[in-house]
N, C-alpha and C positions, 0 to 999 in steps of 0.2 A: 595841752597835754603838761604834765606834770616832770618834774626834773626825775630821772633816774641812772642807775650807774651804767656806764659804759659797757663796765666787764658782763653785765646782765645778758648782752647778745651773744648768741650761740653765733659761731661761724658761718652756719645756716641761714639765721636770722639776718646776719652781717651782709650775705650777699642777694638775701631777698629784698632788704632796706635798698642797696645799690641799684636794683633792677629796678625797683619803683621810681624812685630818686630819677634812673634814665628814661622811664616813662613820662614823668612828670616835667623835665628838662626837654625829652625828645618834643613834647607837644608845644612847649614854649617856642624852641628853636623852628618849627613848623610854623608856628603864626608870625615867628620875626622874620624868617623866609620869605612867607607870602607878603608881609608888612615891608621889608625892602624890595621886594619885585615889585610893588605898586608903585613905591616912592621912585625907584629906578625909573620906573616906564613913564614917570611923570602922572601918573593916573591920580593918585592922593599923596602930596608933596607933605602936607601933615604928618605923613607915618613915617617921616625921616629921623623926626624927635619922637615917635610914640615908641618903637621898638626897642631903642637903647634904655628908654625907663623900664619896660618891660625886661631886658635882661638884667639891667642894675638889680630890679627886685629880685629876682630868680637866685641872682647871686647872694644877696642878703638873705632871703629865705633859705638856701642851701648852707650857709654859715650858722643861721640860728638851730637850723635841724641838728647840726654835727657838735655843737658847743652850747647852746643856750640850753636844750634839754639834759645837758651832764653837768654837774657840779664843776666848780672851778678847779677841785683838785683833781679832776680827771682830763681836763685840758691836753695835758702832758701825756698822756696815755695815750689820749685820739691822735694826736699829730705823729706818734712813732709809730700808730699803725698804717702802714705802707699806704691800703686802701684808703682810709680817712685821710692821708696827708692830700695823696692826690686830690681826694675832692674839695680837700681846704685850697690845694692852688689852684684849681679850675674856679672855684667860686670866687676867689680874689681877684683871678685873673680876669672872668668878664665883669666883675662888677666893676673893676678898675676901666677896662676897655668899655664899656657903655657911658662912664663918664665922659673918657676922650672923646667917644662918638659926638655927645653932645657938646662938646666944646670945640671939636674940629674946625668950626668955620672961624673962628677968632684966633685957633692956633692951628694951623694947616698939619704941623710935623704929627699933630695926635690922630691923625687920620690914620697912621701906621699901627696904631695901638689894636683896634678892633681886629683885622687881619691877624697881627701878630698870636693875638689870644685864641683865635681860632686855632691857627696851627700849633700852638703849646698844648691845647685840650685835645687836639686832634693826637699829637707824638704822645701823651702821657697815656691817650687810650690803646694806642701800637703796646705798649707792653703795661697796661694796670694789673694791678695786684688784685688778687682775686679771693674771696672766702667763701667755705662751701665745701663739699665733697670733692674730689678729685675731679670726676666726670663731671660737675656742675660749673666746677671753676675754669677745665679746660673748655666748656661750651660757651662760657660767657666769655674768655679770653679770645676765643676765635671771634665772637660778636662785638666785642670791642675793637679787635684789629681792624675789620672792618669799616666799623665805623670811626676809629682813629685817621684812614685813609682818606674818607668821605671827608671828613675836617678838614684835614690838610689841604684837599683840593679845593674846598669852598675857601679856605684861607689864602690859598695862593692865587686864586682867581680874582678875592677881593684885592688882595695886593697888586695883582696886574693893573686893576682898575685904579687903584690908587697912586699908583707909579706912572700911568700913562693915560688915564682917563678912558681905557679900552671902552668902549659901549657894549661889546660881546660878553665881556667880562662881569659888568654893571648887571648883567641880565642873567648870566649862568651861575654865579655865587650863591645866590639866594634860591635859585632851583638846586643846586647841588647842597645846599643847605638843608632844602626841605626832604632830599633824597636821604640825609643822614639822619632827619629826624623820625624818618618813618621804620627804619633799622631796629 
């Protein structure tokens, strides 16, 4: 894909691109949830290292789609667009959290970064800025609020697992993440 002007996107295109991004990220989070569940159940221990790598790649790809496809001179415009700013924050948060997840055995305090990133992402979705017609934006906002609530629940369950090693939370947070992914 070649570079093009950020301003060339209509509000409806921006909404459609956001929806496409959520479908792709949803599929990724379904895979992450499944891999985390398999790892937490002890079925395949290697997946505990695989899913953070997938999340890191997704964060980097999202940043590339947001910025690398647009001229550097327009990056400020992208950041000033509320929806794209939220996407940028989410991409950076999940990328940082995935690296922290990979390093958590060496630096245990980093175990808190992943649940924080999930909770942050869910919180941003609760009040996600929308482009498009008022009807489409209202429908998308409703979907984002449900998705945001589900992500916050997954993050809180992962935090409970991190704080006290609760086995039920280790099983539930990936399942809730899968539920979020299919929304």
